[in-house]
A tleap script that builds the chain and sets N, CA, C and O, in Angstrom:
source leaprc.protein.ff14SB
mol = sequence {
  NMET PHE LEU SER LEU ASN HIE GLU ASN ARG
  ARG SER LEU THR ALA LEU ARG THR VAL LEU
  GLY ALA VAL LEU ALA TRP SER LEU ILE GLU
  THR PRO PHE GLU LEU ALA ALA CYS VAL SER
  ASP THR GLN SER ALA ALA LEU VAL PHE SER
  LYS PHE LEU LEU VAL ILE LEU ILE ALA CYS
  ALA GLY SER ARG ALA SER ILE ALA PRO PHE
  ALA ARG LEU ILE ALA LEU PHE VAL CYS GLY
  ALA SER VAL LEU ALA ILE VAL PRO ALA LEU
  PRO SER GLU PHE ARG TYR ASP ARG ILE GLY
  PHE VAL LEU SER THR VAL GLU CYS ALA LEU
  LYS ALA LEU ALA ILE ALA VAL LEU VAL THR
  ARG ASP ALA GLY VAL ARG LEU TRP SER ASP
  TRP GLN ARG CSER
}
set mol.1.N position { -2.385 -14.870 -36.005 }
set mol.1.CA position { -2.522 -16.170 -36.604 }
set mol.1.C position { -3.631 -16.922 -35.872 }
set mol.1.O position { -3.629 -16.993 -34.643 }
set mol.2.N position { -4.560 -17.471 -36.611 }
set mol.2.CA position { -5.656 -18.210 -36.017 }
set mol.2.C position { -5.386 -19.699 -36.103 }
set mol.2.O position { -4.718 -20.176 -37.020 }
set mol.3.N position { -5.921 -20.426 -35.127 }
set mol.3.CA position { -5.801 -21.874 -35.148 }
set mol.3.C position { -6.683 -22.438 -36.242 }
set mol.3.O position { -7.671 -21.814 -36.627 }
set mol.4.N position { -6.337 -23.606 -36.743 }
set mol.4.CA position { -7.214 -24.236 -37.722 }
set mol.4.C position { -8.498 -24.666 -37.021 }
set mol.4.O position { -8.504 -24.924 -35.818 }
set mol.5.N position { -9.552 -24.737 -37.765 }
set mol.5.CA position { -10.855 -25.014 -37.169 }
set mol.5.C position { -11.318 -26.430 -37.451 }
set mol.5.O position { -12.498 -26.636 -37.735 }
set mol.6.N position { -10.429 -27.413 -37.384 }
set mol.6.CA position { -10.889 -28.775 -37.572 }
set mol.6.C position { -11.688 -29.214 -36.347 }
set mol.6.O position { -11.719 -28.523 -35.329 }
set mol.7.N position { -12.321 -30.353 -36.461 }
set mol.7.CA position { -13.255 -30.815 -35.420 }
set mol.7.C position { -12.566 -31.007 -34.073 }
set mol.7.O position { -13.123 -30.642 -33.038 }
set mol.8.N position { -11.373 -31.568 -34.074 }
set mol.8.CA position { -10.665 -31.815 -32.809 }
set mol.8.C position { -10.292 -30.508 -32.117 }
set mol.8.O position { -10.469 -30.376 -30.906 }
set mol.9.N position { -9.779 -29.545 -32.871 }
set mol.9.CA position { -9.449 -28.241 -32.278 }
set mol.9.C position { -10.686 -27.548 -31.743 }
set mol.9.O position { -10.645 -26.936 -30.675 }
set mol.10.N position { -11.781 -27.638 -32.473 }
set mol.10.CA position { -13.013 -26.989 -32.038 }
set mol.10.C position { -13.519 -27.608 -30.739 }
set mol.10.O position { -13.957 -26.897 -29.835 }
set mol.11.N position { -13.456 -28.934 -30.651 }
set mol.11.CA position { -13.922 -29.629 -29.450 }
set mol.11.C position { -13.032 -29.321 -28.254 }
set mol.11.O position { -13.537 -29.094 -27.155 }
set mol.12.N position { -11.726 -29.308 -28.446 }
set mol.12.CA position { -10.825 -29.021 -27.330 }
set mol.12.C position { -10.906 -27.555 -26.914 }
set mol.12.O position { -10.759 -27.236 -25.734 }
set mol.13.N position { -11.139 -26.662 -27.875 }
set mol.13.CA position { -11.308 -25.253 -27.537 }
set mol.13.C position { -12.602 -25.043 -26.749 }
set mol.13.O position { -12.650 -24.211 -25.844 }
set mol.14.N position { -13.643 -25.792 -27.089 }
set mol.14.CA position { -14.899 -25.712 -26.343 }
set mol.14.C position { -14.706 -26.204 -24.917 }
set mol.14.O position { -15.224 -25.598 -23.980 }
set mol.15.N position { -13.967 -27.296 -24.740 }
set mol.15.CA position { -13.691 -27.812 -23.387 }
set mol.15.C position { -12.873 -26.794 -22.597 }
set mol.15.O position { -13.139 -26.557 -21.418 }
set mol.16.N position { -11.890 -26.202 -23.240 }
set mol.16.CA position { -11.061 -25.196 -22.579 }
set mol.16.C position { -11.892 -23.994 -22.153 }
set mol.16.O position { -11.777 -23.520 -21.023 }
set mol.17.N position { -12.726 -23.505 -23.059 }
set mol.17.CA position { -13.578 -22.360 -22.732 }
set mol.17.C position { -14.547 -22.685 -21.603 }
set mol.17.O position { -14.802 -21.841 -20.744 }
set mol.18.N position { -15.086 -23.889 -21.596 }
set mol.18.CA position { -16.029 -24.284 -20.552 }
set mol.18.C position { -15.365 -24.308 -19.186 }
set mol.18.O position { -15.907 -23.781 -18.214 }
set mol.19.N position { -14.196 -24.919 -19.114 }
set mol.19.CA position { -13.497 -25.029 -17.828 }
set mol.19.C position { -13.018 -23.661 -17.355 }
set mol.19.O position { -13.182 -23.321 -16.183 }
set mol.20.N position { -12.433 -22.879 -18.242 }
set mol.20.CA position { -11.990 -21.543 -17.842 }
set mol.20.C position { -13.175 -20.647 -17.481 }
set mol.20.O position { -13.067 -19.801 -16.594 }
set mol.21.N position { -14.290 -20.829 -18.157 }
set mol.21.CA position { -15.499 -20.090 -17.802 }
set mol.21.C position { -16.000 -20.466 -16.419 }
set mol.21.O position { -16.475 -19.612 -15.671 }
set mol.22.N position { -15.894 -21.756 -16.076 }
set mol.22.CA position { -16.294 -22.201 -14.737 }
set mol.22.C position { -15.371 -21.611 -13.670 }
set mol.22.O position { -15.833 -21.211 -12.601 }
set mol.23.N position { -14.075 -21.558 -13.957 }
set mol.23.CA position { -13.126 -20.941 -13.019 }
set mol.23.C position { -13.476 -19.469 -12.820 }
set mol.23.O position { -13.492 -18.978 -11.691 }
set mol.24.N position { -13.753 -18.777 -13.904 }
set mol.24.CA position { -14.111 -17.360 -13.817 }
set mol.24.C position { -15.420 -17.172 -13.064 }
set mol.24.O position { -15.518 -16.300 -12.201 }
set mol.25.N position { -16.418 -17.974 -13.379 }
set mol.25.CA position { -17.715 -17.849 -12.706 }
set mol.25.C position { -17.571 -18.084 -11.206 }
set mol.25.O position { -18.141 -17.349 -10.400 }
set mol.26.N position { -16.808 -19.108 -10.836 }
set mol.26.CA position { -16.625 -19.380 -9.409 }
set mol.26.C position { -15.853 -18.255 -8.731 }
set mol.26.O position { -16.141 -17.898 -7.588 }
set mol.27.N position { -14.891 -17.710 -9.423 }
set mol.27.CA position { -14.136 -16.590 -8.866 }
set mol.27.C position { -15.053 -15.399 -8.611 }
set mol.27.O position { -14.917 -14.709 -7.601 }
set mol.28.N position { -15.981 -15.162 -9.523 }
set mol.28.CA position { -16.920 -14.056 -9.338 }
set mol.28.C position { -17.943 -14.364 -8.252 }
set mol.28.O position { -18.393 -13.453 -7.558 }
set mol.29.N position { -18.317 -15.630 -8.091 }
set mol.29.CA position { -19.221 -16.023 -7.002 }
set mol.29.C position { -18.551 -15.794 -5.652 }
set mol.29.O position { -19.206 -15.393 -4.690 }
set mol.30.N position { -17.251 -16.046 -5.582 }
set mol.30.CA position { -16.502 -15.864 -4.330 }
set mol.30.C position { -16.260 -14.406 -3.962 }
set mol.30.O position { -15.953 -14.105 -2.809 }
set mol.31.N position { -16.392 -13.515 -4.905 }
set mol.31.CA position { -16.039 -12.112 -4.690 }
set mol.31.C position { -16.724 -11.468 -3.480 }
set mol.31.O position { -16.038 -10.797 -2.709 }
set mol.32.N position { -18.032 -11.630 -3.269 }
set mol.32.CA position { -18.643 -11.000 -2.090 }
set mol.32.C position { -18.051 -11.501 -0.767 }
set mol.32.O position { -17.908 -10.727 0.180 }
set mol.33.N position { -17.709 -12.778 -0.700 }
set mol.33.CA position { -17.106 -13.324 0.513 }
set mol.33.C position { -15.711 -12.745 0.727 }
set mol.33.O position { -15.322 -12.439 1.854 }
set mol.34.N position { -14.968 -12.599 -0.362 }
set mol.34.CA position { -13.633 -12.025 -0.271 }
set mol.34.C position { -13.688 -10.540 0.070 }
set mol.34.O position { -12.861 -10.047 0.838 }
set mol.35.N position { -14.654 -9.831 -0.494 }
set mol.35.CA position { -14.802 -8.405 -0.175 }
set mol.35.C position { -15.179 -8.204 1.292 }
set mol.35.O position { -14.757 -7.232 1.918 }
set mol.36.N position { -15.975 -9.125 1.834 }
set mol.36.CA position { -16.357 -9.020 3.246 }
set mol.36.C position { -15.143 -9.178 4.158 }
set mol.36.O position { -15.126 -8.643 5.267 }
set mol.37.N position { -14.131 -9.909 3.698 }
set mol.37.CA position { -12.937 -10.125 4.510 }
set mol.37.C position { -11.915 -8.997 4.370 }
set mol.37.O position { -10.957 -8.934 5.141 }
set mol.38.N position { -12.107 -8.113 3.403 }
set mol.38.CA position { -11.175 -6.995 3.203 }
set mol.38.C position { -11.343 -5.983 4.338 }
set mol.38.O position { -12.461 -5.644 4.725 }
set mol.39.N position { -10.211 -5.510 4.862 }
set mol.39.CA position { -10.265 -4.573 5.981 }
set mol.39.C position { -10.007 -3.128 5.553 }
set mol.39.O position { -10.192 -2.209 6.351 }
set mol.40.N position { -9.586 -2.916 4.319 }
set mol.40.CA position { -9.334 -1.543 3.873 }
set mol.40.C position { -9.829 -1.371 2.444 }
set mol.40.O position { -10.085 -2.338 1.727 }
set mol.41.N position { -9.953 -0.121 2.062 }
set mol.41.CA position { -10.366 0.190 0.694 }
set mol.41.C position { -9.306 -0.232 -0.311 }
set mol.41.O position { -9.625 -0.597 -1.442 }
set mol.42.N position { -8.065 -0.181 0.096 }
set mol.42.CA position { -6.974 -0.586 -0.792 }
set mol.42.C position { -7.068 -2.078 -1.108 }
set mol.42.O position { -6.887 -2.483 -2.257 }
set mol.43.N position { -7.349 -2.888 -0.102 }
set mol.43.CA position { -7.520 -4.326 -0.334 }
set mol.43.C position { -8.711 -4.588 -1.243 }
set mol.43.O position { -8.639 -5.436 -2.133 }
set mol.44.N position { -9.792 -3.877 -1.029 }
set mol.44.CA position { -10.978 -4.046 -1.872 }
set mol.44.C position { -10.679 -3.667 -3.314 }
set mol.44.O position { -11.084 -4.372 -4.238 }
set mol.45.N position { -9.976 -2.562 -3.512 }
set mol.45.CA position { -9.622 -2.134 -4.864 }
set mol.45.C position { -8.696 -3.148 -5.538 }
set mol.45.O position { -8.851 -3.443 -6.723 }
set mol.46.N position { -7.748 -3.674 -4.789 }
set mol.46.CA position { -6.837 -4.684 -5.346 }
set mol.46.C position { -7.600 -5.948 -5.739 }
set mol.46.O position { -7.307 -6.554 -6.770 }
set mol.47.N position { -8.568 -6.344 -4.931 }
set mol.47.CA position { -9.372 -7.528 -5.243 }
set mol.47.C position { -10.184 -7.305 -6.516 }
set mol.47.O position { -10.213 -8.171 -7.391 }
set mol.48.N position { -10.833 -6.167 -6.625 }
set mol.48.CA position { -11.634 -5.872 -7.818 }
set mol.48.C position { -10.734 -5.800 -9.056 }
set mol.48.O position { -11.108 -6.294 -10.120 }
set mol.49.N position { -9.569 -5.198 -8.926 }
set mol.49.CA position { -8.631 -5.119 -10.050 }
set mol.49.C position { -8.150 -6.514 -10.462 }
set mol.49.O position { -8.017 -6.795 -11.652 }
set mol.50.N position { -7.892 -7.384 -9.486 }
set mol.50.CA position { -7.447 -8.737 -9.816 }
set mol.50.C position { -8.546 -9.524 -10.529 }
set mol.50.O position { -8.255 -10.321 -11.422 }
set mol.51.N position { -9.790 -9.311 -10.149 }
set mol.51.CA position { -10.904 -9.974 -10.842 }
set mol.51.C position { -11.014 -9.459 -12.276 }
set mol.51.O position { -11.288 -10.230 -13.196 }
set mol.52.N position { -10.803 -8.166 -12.465 }
set mol.52.CA position { -10.820 -7.578 -13.804 }
set mol.52.C position { -9.712 -8.188 -14.669 }
set mol.52.O position { -9.945 -8.522 -15.831 }
set mol.53.N position { -8.520 -8.333 -14.111 }
set mol.53.CA position { -7.414 -8.946 -14.851 }
set mol.53.C position { -7.713 -10.411 -15.174 }
set mol.53.O position { -7.348 -10.899 -16.244 }
set mol.54.N position { -8.374 -11.112 -14.254 }
set mol.54.CA position { -8.741 -12.510 -14.505 }
set mol.54.C position { -9.725 -12.614 -15.666 }
set mol.54.O position { -9.617 -13.524 -16.487 }
set mol.55.N position { -10.674 -11.701 -15.741 }
set mol.55.CA position { -11.627 -11.694 -16.850 }
set mol.55.C position { -10.882 -11.506 -18.176 }
set mol.55.O position { -11.157 -12.210 -19.147 }
set mol.56.N position { -9.954 -10.572 -18.215 }
set mol.56.CA position { -9.181 -10.323 -19.438 }
set mol.56.C position { -8.338 -11.548 -19.795 }
set mol.56.O position { -8.293 -11.955 -20.956 }
set mol.57.N position { -7.671 -12.135 -18.799 }
set mol.57.CA position { -6.825 -13.304 -19.046 }
set mol.57.C position { -7.637 -14.466 -19.606 }
set mol.57.O position { -7.218 -15.102 -20.573 }
set mol.58.N position { -8.777 -14.746 -19.020 }
set mol.58.CA position { -9.578 -15.884 -19.473 }
set mol.58.C position { -10.182 -15.606 -20.847 }
set mol.58.O position { -10.311 -16.520 -21.660 }
set mol.59.N position { -10.550 -14.360 -21.113 }
set mol.59.CA position { -11.054 -14.022 -22.450 }
set mol.59.C position { -9.964 -14.245 -23.497 }
set mol.59.O position { -10.239 -14.771 -24.576 }
set mol.60.N position { -8.745 -13.853 -23.189 }
set mol.60.CA position { -7.636 -14.060 -24.129 }
set mol.60.C position { -7.285 -15.535 -24.269 }
set mol.60.O position { -7.022 -16.005 -25.375 }
set mol.61.N position { -7.279 -16.264 -23.167 }
set mol.61.CA position { -6.919 -17.683 -23.201 }
set mol.61.C position { -7.952 -18.510 -23.954 }
set mol.61.O position { -7.610 -19.526 -24.558 }
set mol.62.N position { -9.198 -18.091 -23.926 }
set mol.62.CA position { -10.244 -18.833 -24.616 }
set mol.62.C position { -10.440 -18.416 -26.060 }
set mol.62.O position { -11.284 -18.978 -26.758 }
set mol.63.N position { -9.687 -17.456 -26.510 }
set mol.63.CA position { -9.847 -16.976 -27.885 }
set mol.63.C position { -9.001 -17.805 -28.844 }
set mol.63.O position { -8.269 -18.707 -28.437 }
set mol.64.N position { -9.122 -17.476 -30.128 }
set mol.64.CA position { -8.306 -18.122 -31.148 }
set mol.64.C position { -7.276 -17.159 -31.714 }
set mol.64.O position { -6.677 -17.429 -32.756 }
set mol.65.N position { -7.068 -16.043 -31.038 }
set mol.65.CA position { -6.129 -15.029 -31.516 }
set mol.65.C position { -4.691 -15.474 -31.293 }
set mol.65.O position { -4.438 -16.478 -30.626 }
set mol.66.N position { -3.771 -14.735 -31.844 }
set mol.66.CA position { -2.361 -15.116 -31.753 }
set mol.66.C position { -1.818 -15.005 -30.327 }
set mol.66.O position { -0.826 -15.657 -30.002 }
set mol.67.N position { -2.440 -14.203 -29.477 }
set mol.67.CA position { -1.985 -14.054 -28.093 }
set mol.67.C position { -2.476 -15.212 -27.216 }
set mol.67.O position { -1.999 -15.366 -26.092 }
set mol.68.N position { -3.405 -16.017 -27.697 }
set mol.68.CA position { -4.030 -17.071 -26.891 }
set mol.68.C position { -3.028 -18.071 -26.298 }
set mol.68.O position { -3.160 -18.395 -25.118 }
set mol.69.N position { -2.044 -18.575 -27.037 }
set mol.69.CA position { -1.109 -19.519 -26.405 }
set mol.69.C position { -0.355 -18.913 -25.219 }
set mol.69.O position { -0.140 -19.586 -24.212 }
set mol.70.N position { 0.044 -17.651 -25.337 }
set mol.70.CA position { 0.719 -16.986 -24.225 }
set mol.70.C position { -0.238 -16.790 -23.052 }
set mol.70.O position { 0.155 -16.970 -21.899 }
set mol.71.N position { -1.478 -16.427 -23.331 }
set mol.71.CA position { -2.486 -16.260 -22.272 }
set mol.71.C position { -2.773 -17.596 -21.593 }
set mol.71.O position { -3.023 -17.636 -20.388 }
set mol.72.N position { -2.739 -18.678 -22.347 }
set mol.72.CA position { -2.948 -20.010 -21.749 }
set mol.72.C position { -1.795 -20.390 -20.837 }
set mol.72.O position { -2.004 -21.015 -19.798 }
set mol.73.N position { -0.576 -20.016 -21.220 }
set mol.73.CA position { 0.571 -20.250 -20.332 }
set mol.73.C position { 0.409 -19.484 -19.024 }
set mol.73.O position { 0.666 -20.021 -17.947 }
set mol.74.N position { -0.013 -18.245 -19.121 }
set mol.74.CA position { -0.211 -17.441 -17.916 }
set mol.74.C position { -1.341 -18.028 -17.078 }
set mol.74.O position { -1.232 -18.097 -15.854 }
set mol.75.N position { -2.427 -18.453 -17.726 }
set mol.75.CA position { -3.540 -19.069 -16.999 }
set mol.75.C position { -3.095 -20.352 -16.303 }
set mol.75.O position { -3.511 -20.634 -15.180 }
set mol.76.N position { -2.251 -21.124 -16.976 }
set mol.76.CA position { -1.714 -22.344 -16.366 }
set mol.76.C position { -0.904 -22.003 -15.118 }
set mol.76.O position { -1.050 -22.660 -14.087 }
set mol.77.N position { -0.067 -20.998 -15.203 }
set mol.77.CA position { 0.725 -20.571 -14.057 }
set mol.77.C position { -0.166 -20.048 -12.924 }
set mol.77.O position { 0.028 -20.410 -11.764 }
set mol.78.N position { -1.134 -19.205 -13.260 }
set mol.78.CA position { -2.015 -18.624 -12.237 }
set mol.78.C position { -2.815 -19.717 -11.531 }
set mol.78.O position { -2.929 -19.706 -10.305 }
set mol.79.N position { -3.363 -20.651 -12.286 }
set mol.79.CA position { -4.123 -21.739 -11.667 }
set mol.79.C position { -3.224 -22.616 -10.797 }
set mol.79.O position { -3.612 -23.006 -9.696 }
set mol.80.N position { -2.032 -22.925 -11.287 }
set mol.80.CA position { -1.106 -23.746 -10.506 }
set mol.80.C position { -0.659 -23.070 -9.230 }
set mol.80.O position { -0.638 -23.690 -8.166 }
set mol.81.N position { -0.300 -21.802 -9.329 }
set mol.81.CA position { 0.127 -21.058 -8.143 }
set mol.81.C position { -1.013 -20.931 -7.140 }
set mol.81.O position { -0.795 -21.019 -5.931 }
set mol.82.N position { -2.214 -20.728 -7.637 }
set mol.82.CA position { -3.374 -20.596 -6.766 }
set mol.82.C position { -3.657 -21.899 -6.017 }
set mol.82.O position { -3.919 -21.885 -4.814 }
set mol.83.N position { -3.603 -23.008 -6.722 }
set mol.83.CA position { -3.833 -24.306 -6.067 }
set mol.83.C position { -2.755 -24.566 -5.020 }
set mol.83.O position { -3.055 -25.012 -3.913 }
set mol.84.N position { -1.501 -24.288 -5.370 }
set mol.84.CA position { -0.413 -24.496 -4.410 }
set mol.84.C position { -0.528 -23.584 -3.192 }
set mol.84.O position { -0.073 -23.948 -2.108 }
set mol.85.N position { -1.122 -22.418 -3.349 }
set mol.85.CA position { -1.286 -21.500 -2.222 }
set mol.85.C position { -2.480 -21.863 -1.346 }
set mol.85.O position { -2.444 -21.660 -0.133 }
set mol.86.N position { -3.530 -22.395 -1.951 }
set mol.86.CA position { -4.763 -22.648 -1.200 }
set mol.86.C position { -4.757 -23.993 -0.483 }
set mol.86.O position { -5.211 -24.083 0.658 }
set mol.87.N position { -4.257 -25.027 -1.123 }
set mol.87.CA position { -4.346 -26.381 -0.566 }
set mol.87.C position { -3.761 -26.506 0.841 }
set mol.87.O position { -4.389 -27.155 1.677 }
set mol.88.N position { -2.600 -25.927 1.156 }
set mol.88.CA position { -2.079 -26.078 2.519 }
set mol.88.C position { -2.977 -25.459 3.602 }
set mol.88.O position { -2.917 -25.868 4.762 }
set mol.89.N position { -3.800 -24.484 3.231 }
set mol.89.CA position { -4.667 -23.824 4.216 }
set mol.89.C position { -6.009 -24.527 4.402 }
set mol.89.O position { -6.778 -24.147 5.286 }
set mol.90.N position { -6.305 -25.529 3.601 }
set mol.90.CA position { -7.608 -26.187 3.688 }
set mol.90.C position { -7.890 -26.837 5.047 }
set mol.90.O position { -9.009 -26.701 5.542 }
set mol.91.N position { -6.944 -27.529 5.671 }
set mol.91.CA position { -7.267 -28.133 6.977 }
set mol.91.C position { -7.663 -27.108 8.041 }
set mol.91.O position { -8.595 -27.345 8.809 }
set mol.92.N position { -6.967 -25.978 8.092 }
set mol.92.CA position { -7.335 -24.970 9.085 }
set mol.92.C position { -8.656 -24.298 8.720 }
set mol.92.O position { -9.427 -23.941 9.611 }
set mol.93.N position { -8.928 -24.122 7.446 }
set mol.93.CA position { -10.226 -23.578 7.044 }
set mol.93.C position { -11.346 -24.528 7.419 }
set mol.93.O position { -12.427 -24.094 7.819 }
set mol.94.N position { -11.096 -25.815 7.294 }
set mol.94.CA position { -12.118 -26.795 7.674 }
set mol.94.C position { -12.430 -26.687 9.162 }
set mol.94.O position { -13.582 -26.822 9.573 }
set mol.95.N position { -11.405 -26.445 9.959 }
set mol.95.CA position { -11.592 -26.346 11.404 }
set mol.95.C position { -12.316 -25.077 11.821 }
set mol.95.O position { -13.155 -25.112 12.721 }
set mol.96.N position { -12.003 -23.951 11.179 }
set mol.96.CA position { -12.477 -22.663 11.667 }
set mol.96.C position { -13.537 -21.984 10.802 }
set mol.96.O position { -14.290 -21.149 11.303 }
set mol.97.N position { -13.610 -22.318 9.532 }
set mol.97.CA position { -14.530 -21.617 8.641 }
set mol.97.C position { -15.044 -22.587 7.575 }
set mol.97.O position { -14.424 -22.755 6.525 }
set mol.98.N position { -16.166 -23.213 7.856 }
set mol.98.CA position { -16.682 -24.244 6.947 }
set mol.98.C position { -17.102 -23.666 5.592 }
set mol.98.O position { -16.894 -24.305 4.561 }
set mol.99.N position { -17.683 -22.483 5.584 }
set mol.99.CA position { -18.082 -21.880 4.310 }
set mol.99.C position { -16.839 -21.567 3.469 }
set mol.99.O position { -16.817 -21.829 2.266 }
set mol.100.N position { -15.822 -21.013 4.099 }
set mol.100.CA position { -14.568 -20.745 3.399 }
set mol.100.C position { -13.928 -22.025 2.885 }
set mol.100.O position { -13.334 -22.044 1.807 }
set mol.101.N position { -14.052 -23.093 3.661 }
set mol.101.CA position { -13.508 -24.382 3.245 }
set mol.101.C position { -14.194 -24.880 1.977 }
set mol.101.O position { -13.534 -25.341 1.047 }
set mol.102.N position { -15.511 -24.786 1.946 }
set mol.102.CA position { -16.256 -25.241 0.766 }
set mol.102.C position { -15.905 -24.388 -0.447 }
set mol.102.O position { -15.676 -24.913 -1.536 }
set mol.103.N position { -15.863 -23.070 -0.255 }
set mol.103.CA position { -15.505 -22.183 -1.363 }
set mol.103.C position { -14.106 -22.487 -1.896 }
set mol.103.O position { -13.897 -22.553 -3.108 }
set mol.104.N position { -13.157 -22.669 -0.989 }
set mol.104.CA position { -11.775 -22.943 -1.398 }
set mol.104.C position { -11.631 -24.312 -2.048 }
set mol.104.O position { -10.851 -24.473 -2.987 }
set mol.105.N position { -12.372 -25.292 -1.560 }
set mol.105.CA position { -12.299 -26.636 -2.137 }
set mol.105.C position { -12.818 -26.641 -3.568 }
set mol.105.O position { -12.205 -27.234 -4.455 }
set mol.106.N position { -13.945 -25.980 -3.787 }
set mol.106.CA position { -14.487 -25.907 -5.150 }
set mol.106.C position { -13.528 -25.141 -6.054 }
set mol.106.O position { -13.304 -25.539 -7.197 }
set mol.107.N position { -12.966 -24.057 -5.557 }
set mol.107.CA position { -12.002 -23.287 -6.341 }
set mol.107.C position { -10.799 -24.138 -6.729 }
set mol.107.O position { -10.365 -24.118 -7.881 }
set mol.108.N position { -10.263 -24.884 -5.772 }
set mol.108.CA position { -9.105 -25.746 -6.066 }
set mol.108.C position { -9.460 -26.827 -7.074 }
set mol.108.O position { -8.677 -27.112 -7.980 }
set mol.109.N position { -10.636 -27.432 -6.925 }
set mol.109.CA position { -11.048 -28.479 -7.859 }
set mol.109.C position { -11.194 -27.925 -9.277 }
set mol.109.O position { -10.744 -28.554 -10.235 }
set mol.110.N position { -11.811 -26.769 -9.416 }
set mol.110.CA position { -11.972 -26.170 -10.746 }
set mol.110.C position { -10.630 -25.779 -11.349 }
set mol.110.O position { -10.400 -25.981 -12.542 }
set mol.111.N position { -9.753 -25.226 -10.538 }
set mol.111.CA position { -8.447 -24.826 -11.070 }
set mol.111.C position { -7.582 -26.037 -11.403 }
set mol.111.O position { -6.805 -25.995 -12.356 }
set mol.112.N position { -7.708 -27.108 -10.634 }
set mol.112.CA position { -6.989 -28.342 -10.973 }
set mol.112.C position { -7.513 -28.918 -12.287 }
set mol.112.O position { -6.739 -29.411 -13.107 }
set mol.113.N position { -8.824 -28.854 -12.481 }
set mol.113.CA position { -9.401 -29.299 -13.750 }
set mol.113.C position { -8.917 -28.413 -14.900 }
set mol.113.O position { -8.617 -28.913 -15.984 }
set mol.114.N position { -8.840 -27.107 -14.668 }
set mol.114.CA position { -8.329 -26.194 -15.693 }
set mol.114.C position { -6.881 -26.521 -16.041 }
set mol.114.O position { -6.496 -26.484 -17.209 }
set mol.115.N position { -6.081 -26.840 -15.026 }
set mol.115.CA position { -4.688 -27.233 -15.279 }
set mol.115.C position { -4.648 -28.473 -16.154 }
set mol.115.O position { -3.880 -28.537 -17.115 }
set mol.116.N position { -5.473 -29.459 -15.825 }
set mol.116.CA position { -5.498 -30.701 -16.606 }
set mol.116.C position { -5.908 -30.431 -18.057 }
set mol.116.O position { -5.304 -30.973 -18.982 }
set mol.117.N position { -6.920 -29.606 -18.255 }
set mol.117.CA position { -7.366 -29.299 -19.618 }
set mol.117.C position { -6.309 -28.501 -20.372 }
set mol.117.O position { -6.045 -28.773 -21.543 }
set mol.118.N position { -5.708 -27.524 -19.712 }
set mol.118.CA position { -4.668 -26.733 -20.381 }
set mol.118.C position { -3.472 -27.598 -20.764 }
set mol.118.O position { -2.919 -27.442 -21.852 }
set mol.119.N position { -3.075 -28.495 -19.891 }
set mol.119.CA position { -1.908 -29.331 -20.181 }
set mol.119.C position { -2.236 -30.355 -21.264 }
set mol.119.O position { -1.430 -30.564 -22.170 }
set mol.120.N position { -3.402 -30.998 -21.190 }
set mol.120.CA position { -3.722 -32.004 -22.202 }
set mol.120.C position { -4.040 -31.366 -23.545 }
set mol.120.O position { -3.773 -31.957 -24.591 }
set mol.121.N position { -4.610 -30.158 -23.527 }
set mol.121.CA position { -4.941 -29.507 -24.786 }
set mol.121.C position { -3.691 -29.019 -25.495 }
set mol.121.O position { -3.553 -29.186 -26.707 }
set mol.122.N position { -2.794 -28.426 -24.753 }
set mol.122.CA position { -1.667 -27.771 -25.402 }
set mol.122.C position { -0.313 -28.362 -25.045 }
set mol.122.O position { 0.707 -27.906 -25.563 }
set mol.123.N position { -0.275 -29.340 -24.198 }
set mol.123.CA position { 0.935 -30.093 -23.868 }
set mol.123.C position { 2.145 -29.216 -23.553 }
set mol.123.O position { 3.233 -29.446 -24.080 }
set mol.124.N position { 1.958 -28.223 -22.705 }
set mol.124.CA position { 3.025 -27.429 -22.128 }
set mol.124.C position { 4.038 -26.838 -23.086 }
set mol.124.O position { 4.030 -25.633 -23.333 }
set mol.125.N position { 4.904 -27.665 -23.623 }
set mol.125.CA position { 5.970 -27.187 -24.501 }
set mol.125.C position { 5.380 -26.619 -25.782 }
set mol.125.O position { 5.871 -25.618 -26.303 }
set mol.126.N position { 4.330 -27.251 -26.293 }
set mol.126.CA position { 3.710 -26.747 -27.510 }
set mol.126.C position { 3.105 -25.366 -27.291 }
set mol.126.O position { 3.091 -24.534 -28.198 }
set mol.127.N position { 2.603 -25.127 -26.075 }
set mol.127.CA position { 2.097 -23.798 -25.745 }
set mol.127.C position { 3.166 -22.748 -25.993 }
set mol.127.O position { 2.920 -21.730 -26.641 }
set mol.128.N position { 4.342 -23.006 -25.475 }
set mol.128.CA position { 5.444 -22.053 -25.590 }
set mol.128.C position { 5.887 -21.905 -27.036 }
set mol.128.O position { 6.096 -20.783 -27.497 }
set mol.129.N position { 6.033 -22.997 -27.758 }
set mol.129.CA position { 6.514 -22.913 -29.133 }
set mol.129.C position { 5.487 -22.237 -30.031 }
set mol.129.O position { 5.864 -21.487 -30.932 }
set mol.130.N position { 4.198 -22.484 -29.806 }
set mol.130.CA position { 3.158 -21.802 -30.594 }
set mol.130.C position { 3.220 -20.303 -30.363 }
set mol.130.O position { 3.076 -19.515 -31.298 }
set mol.131.N position { 3.434 -19.916 -29.125 }
set mol.131.CA position { 3.478 -18.487 -28.819 }
set mol.131.C position { 4.703 -17.845 -29.467 }
set mol.131.O position { 4.615 -16.727 -29.975 }
set mol.132.N position { 5.845 -18.537 -29.456 }
set mol.132.CA position { 7.048 -17.973 -30.048 }
set mol.132.C position { 6.935 -17.830 -31.547 }
set mol.132.O position { 7.492 -16.895 -32.122 }
set mol.133.N position { 6.217 -18.750 -32.199 }
set mol.133.CA position { 6.055 -18.686 -33.652 }
set mol.133.C position { 5.107 -17.591 -34.081 }
set mol.133.O position { 5.226 -17.078 -35.194 }
set mol.134.N position { 4.160 -17.214 -33.224 }
set mol.134.CA position { 3.145 -16.235 -33.638 }
set mol.134.C position { 3.656 -14.816 -33.612 }
set mol.134.O position { 2.915 -13.888 -33.934 }
savepdb mol mol.pdb
quit
């Protein structure tokens, strides 16, 4: 089932795609720094696999397909969990690793913006009900 293509839906879908695209782009920019911190091949493989899953999730969340509302719920959860995991570590990163602090701060800001867009666009409960109807 596709969403209707009225002007308001098109504009909000464009905002959603832009913000999720920024989250994805920043995640890919951070990848070399994260790979440098990996101590084993297993960690590196897990990081690359997680980036691959993020690309798939954001592609689904930004689409107009019937799976999109469910993908947006997952994206909302992933962004929220990520912000909750990163924010407590920011003070120590500021003290010991300024580059990591800047990277994490930008990541948190983009994911917080994504949360705001996802919630205002689909208003939480509507996300779930749209997915159940499809």
